[in-house]
C-alpha positions as CSV (number, residue, x, y, z in Angstrom):
1,M,-28.7,12.5,18.2
2,K,-30.2,15.7,16.9
3,I,-28.6,17.9,14.3
4,S,-28.4,20.8,16.6
5,S,-26.4,18.8,19.1
6,I,-24.1,17.7,16.4
7,K,-23.6,21.3,15.3
8,N,-22.8,22.3,18.9
9,L,-20.2,19.5,19.3
10,T,-18.7,20.4,16.0
11,S,-18.4,24.1,16.8
12,R,-16.9,23.4,20.2
13,F,-14.4,21.0,18.6
14,I,-13.4,23.7,16.1
15,K,-13.1,26.4,18.8
16,E,-11.0,24.4,21.2
17,D,-7.2,24.3,20.7
18,K,-7.2,20.6,21.6
19,G,-9.3,19.8,18.6
20,L,-6.8,21.5,16.4
21,A,-3.9,19.6,18.0
22,A,-5.8,16.3,17.3
23,I,-6.1,17.2,13.7
24,E,-2.5,18.1,13.4
25,Y,-1.5,14.8,15.0
26,A,-3.8,12.9,12.6
27,V,-2.1,14.7,9.6
28,M,1.3,13.9,11.0
29,G,0.4,10.3,11.5
30,F,-0.9,10.0,7.9
31,L,2.3,11.6,6.6
32,L,4.4,9.2,8.6
33,I,2.5,6.2,7.3
34,A,2.8,7.5,3.7
35,A,6.6,7.9,4.2
36,I,7.0,4.4,5.6
37,T,4.9,2.9,2.7
38,A,7.0,4.8,0.2
39,A,10.2,3.6,1.8
40,V,9.2,0.0,2.0
41,G,7.7,-0.2,-1.6
42,P,11.1,-0.5,-3.4
43,L,12.1,-3.3,-1.0
44,Q,9.2,-5.4,-1.9
45,G,10.9,-7.2,-4.8
46,S,14.0,-8.1,-2.8
47,L,11.9,-9.3,0.1
48,V,9.9,-11.6,-2.1
49,T,13.1,-13.0,-3.6
50,A,14.6,-13.6,-0.2
51,F,11.6,-15.4,1.1
52,T,11.3,-17.4,-2.1
53,N,15.0,-18.5,-1.8
54,V,14.5,-19.5,1.8
55,G,11.4,-21.5,0.9
56,T,13.3,-23.2,-1.9
57,E,16.2,-24.1,0.4
58,I,13.8,-25.5,3.0
59,E,12.0,-27.6,0.4
60,A,15.3,-28.9,-0.9
61,A,16.6,-29.8,2.6
62,T,13.4,-31.6,3.5
63,A,13.1,-33.5,0.2
64,D,16.1,-35.7,1.0
């Protein structure tokens, strides 16, 4: 692909409103993922503890 055709595609993408909407959706998606990651982060310790406890109980039940 030639550089001139890349420039044409880029300029058309910038001029079109659809291109702007796509960028806005990408930014909103990124912010949503960042918010979910921030919300789940504090729960990590309690989730690890819960799964460790379940694993310990399963080992104890199957050891008999």
